[in-house]
N, C-alpha and C positions, 0 to 999 in steps of 0.2 A: 205691387201689392202680391201676396199670396194669400195660399188657404192653411188657415191652421194645421191642419192634417201634415201640411208640407213641412211646419218646422219641427225640429227637434221638440220633444213636451212629453207632458205626462199628463195622460187621462185618466182616472178610475174613482172609483167610490171605493166607500168600505161596507163592512158587514156588521151586524151585532149576531148572538147562538140562535142557537133554536131555543124557542122560550120567548123571544126578545129581551130586553132589555133585565137589568136585576138591580139591588137597591146600591150597593154600594161597588165601586171597583174603579175603573180608569174610564173617563167619562168620553161619552159618545154622544157627538155632535150629530142632530137633525136637521130636515130643511126647514124645521120651525123657525129652526136660528140661524139659518143663511138669509137676511133682510140687507142689510147694510154696513160699513164698515162702523167699526167703534159699538155695534148695537149688539145684543146678548141677553137672552131671558133666563137666567138664573134658577128660576124656577122651573123651568122646562125639560132642567139637564137629565140626564138617564145615564147610568154606567154599563159596562161590559166586565166579563170578569178578568183580572189581573191576567189570569193563565192563557186568557184568549188571545185576549189582547198581546202577548209576547209571541203568541203563533201567527198574528196578521200580518202576511209582506205586502198588505194594501191599506193605504185610509189612514195611514200615519200624518198629522199634521207636523210639521218642521217650523212652519214660519214663510209667511210672504206669497206663500200659494194662494192663487184666486180659486176663490169655490161657487159653485154654481149649483141654484137651486135645481133638481134634477125633474123631481113630479109630485106631483098634485094637486088638489085644486078644484073647482064645479068642471064636470064634462064639458068641454068645445071652450076652456077658457084656459090659457096657460100662462103665468104672469111670472116673468124672469125677475130673479132677486141673484146680487152676488151680495158678495163678502170677505173679506181676508184678515185673520187672524197672526199673531205674533207675539213677540217681545212679553214670553209669559201671558198674554191675554188670550181666551178666557182663562187657560191652563196652561200650567209648564207641559204635562203630558195629556195628550186625546188625540181622539180620532173621528172620522165621519161614519155616518151609516150608510147604508146601498141608497139611500136618498139625495146624497147631495156628491156631487162633482168635486175632484178637485185637479184643477189645472196648472200644472206647473212649467216652463218654460227653463227654468237653471235659474235665471235673471231676475232678481228681487224688482228692478227696474223697471223689465218689461211685463212683470206681471202686474206691476200695479198701472201701467199706462193699458192693457190689459183690461183693466178691472172698469175704468173709465170708457173706452172705445166700445165694449160692449152695451154701454146703456146710450149710446148713440142709435139715430134710428135706424141705421139700415139692419144691423144684427140684433139690436134688439128687438125688430119687428119680423126678424130674421125665426128669432127663437119662442118668438111669440105665438107666430105661425105654423112653423111645424111642431111646438107643443101641444097646440089646440087642438091637433087632426087627429090625435088618440084618445083611444075608447075612456082611459084613464091618462089627462095631460098631464103629458113630458118632454122630455127631451135626450136623444139618447146622442153616443160617440158620434156617430155621422152628423147629428144635425151640427156640434161643434166642429167637429174638425172643416168642416162644410165651407166655416165663416170666412170672407176675403177681410186680411189684417195687414197692416202696413210694417212692411219687413221691421225686423228690429236693427237692421243695419242701415236704414233710412239717417241722414244726420239728423235731421227736424227730431223723431223717434228718440234718437239716442240723446241728444240733449235736453228734452223733456224729463227721459227715465233719468237722467244723473242728478235734473231741477226735483224729481216729485218726490226720489226716493225718501233722502232725509227728513221731508214733510213727514210720509207714512210712519217711517220709525217712529218720529215725534209725537204722533197720534196715538199710535199702540203702546209707546211708554205710558201717557198718560191717562191710557185706559187699564193698563195692567197696577200702575200707582194708584187709581180710584178704587179699583176691586179689592185693593189691601186696607186703602183707610175706610172702605166701607166696614170693611169685616171689622176693621180695628173700632168704630164707630157702636156696631152692633153689641162687642162683648164688651165695652165701656158703658154705654148706656144702661141697661137695666142694673149695673153696681151703683152707678149715679145716683140714678131713682133711689137707689132702696139705700142710699147711706151707708153703702158696702165701700165707697172711695169717697172721702171725704175729701174737697176741693177749697173748703171756706178760707182757707190761709193762703191763698195761691193770691200772689198779687200780678194783678194784669198790665 
């Protein structure tokens, strides 16, 4: 086993402009949407200006990075949460804000292994205990980098990564398709209810 900090990886946050989010632009995901794989509350989505996003050199989500809930909650209590996005879900182009960590080992399969591993007793409790010590509950880069994890070259880890990677892809593709179907439903339903679209002659 090795500490995360000894492995090649990217660990960073994003940001929002002074004055906070805006009404339209590029989606900016906050900690409230780092809950678990495949779960997003679209009603809580906020945005950053396009010009601001183009100048950002950190915080862009390309897909299959592990996202960690960085800070927030009641004083003395920190509850770790993890998520992963990709395949156009929840958006084709989006960033994270300063309350979310992006952890990327440059390997989809190992990122996915880490998604589950961090929810096991040792790393989960490590993050919960360290995060609860601060006046404002939260974890920092040192907390994440200090976690011991199985080396990516471990044969069992490599086998697990190979097995789980296509499953994650299927899940994320299904999530993306569900979003598109929901948008189609929301577009068509009012027109069906008002009679603007007549389907009475369609044979099922």
